[in-house]
C-alpha positions in Angstrom: 0.0 0.0 0.0 2.8 2.5 0.9 4.6 1.8 -2.4 1.5 2.4 -4.4 0.9 5.8 -2.6 4.6 6.7 -3.2 4.2 5.9 -6.9 1.1 8.0 -7.2 2.6 11.0 -5.4 5.8 10.6 -7.6 3.7 10.6 -10.8 1.7 13.7 -9.7 4.9 15.5 -8.9 6.5 14.5 -12.2 3.4 15.7 -14.0 3.5 19.2 -12.4 7.3 19.6 -12.9 6.9 18.7 -16.6 3.9 21.0 -16.8 6.0 23.9 -15.7 8.9 22.9 -17.8 7.0 22.7 -21.1 4.5 25.5 -20.4 3.7 27.1 -23.7 4.5 30.8 -23.9 1.5 31.7 -25.9 -0.8 30.4 -23.2 0.9 32.6 -20.5 1.5 35.7 -22.6 -2.0 35.6 -24.1 -3.5 35.8 -20.6 -1.3 38.7 -19.4 -2.6 42.2 -19.4 0.1 44.1 -21.3 0.3 47.8 -21.5 -1.7 49.4 -24.4 1.5 50.4 -26.2 2.8 46.8 -26.5 1.5 44.2 -29.0 3.1 40.7 -29.5 2.4 38.6 -32.6 3.3 35.0 -33.4 4.4 33.6 -30.0 5.9 30.2 -30.1 8.1 28.0 -27.8 8.0 27.7 -24.0 8.0 30.2 -21.3 11.6 29.4 -20.6 12.8 29.6 -24.3 10.7 31.0 -27.0 10.2 33.6 -29.7 7.8 36.1 -31.1 7.6 37.0 -34.8 7.0 40.6 -34.1 6.7 42.9 -31.1 5.3 46.5 -31.5 6.4 48.9 -28.7 5.1 52.4 -29.1 4.5 51.8 -32.8 8.1 50.6 -33.3 8.3 47.1 -34.7 10.9 44.6 -33.5 11.0 41.5 -35.6 12.2 38.0 -34.5 12.3 38.5 -30.8 13.9 35.6 -28.9 14.2 35.0 -25.2 15.8 32.5 -22.9 15.4 32.3 -19.1 18.3 30.9 -17.0 16.7 28.5 -14.5 19.7 28.3 -12.2 19.5 32.0 -11.5 15.8 31.5 -10.5 16.9 29.1 -7.7 19.0 31.9 -6.3 16.0 34.3 -6.4 17.1 36.3 -9.5 15.8 36.5 -13.0 18.5 36.1 -15.7 17.1 36.6 -19.1 18.7 36.7 -22.5 16.8 38.6 -25.1 17.7 39.1 -28.8 15.6 40.9 -31.4 15.6 42.3 -34.9 18.0 41.8 -37.8 21.4 43.5 -37.3 22.1 43.4 -41.1 19.0 45.5 -41.9 19.9 49.2 -41.3 16.1 50.1 -41.3 15.1 47.6 -38.6 15.6 47.9 -34.9 17.9 45.2 -33.5 19.5 44.4 -30.2 
């Protein structure tokens, strides 16, 4: 009986861990109330590593926005985020 309960608890814990790891970014960002000057199009990937086809901030479009969250920093209570956007080879586009 104890081993059955341990397996069930382990399976439930594994389910929730995998749910957080593979959480789709479009499900989370779609539910956030963003400021009226920010619009995001074409979200894909996970909350931890994903991309958006275009982000408009105050009417300025940024294409190909990519992000990656460092999970080890979260364990220390810090948010470490790598964000890349735009096309550096296009002089007319915003890039960073």
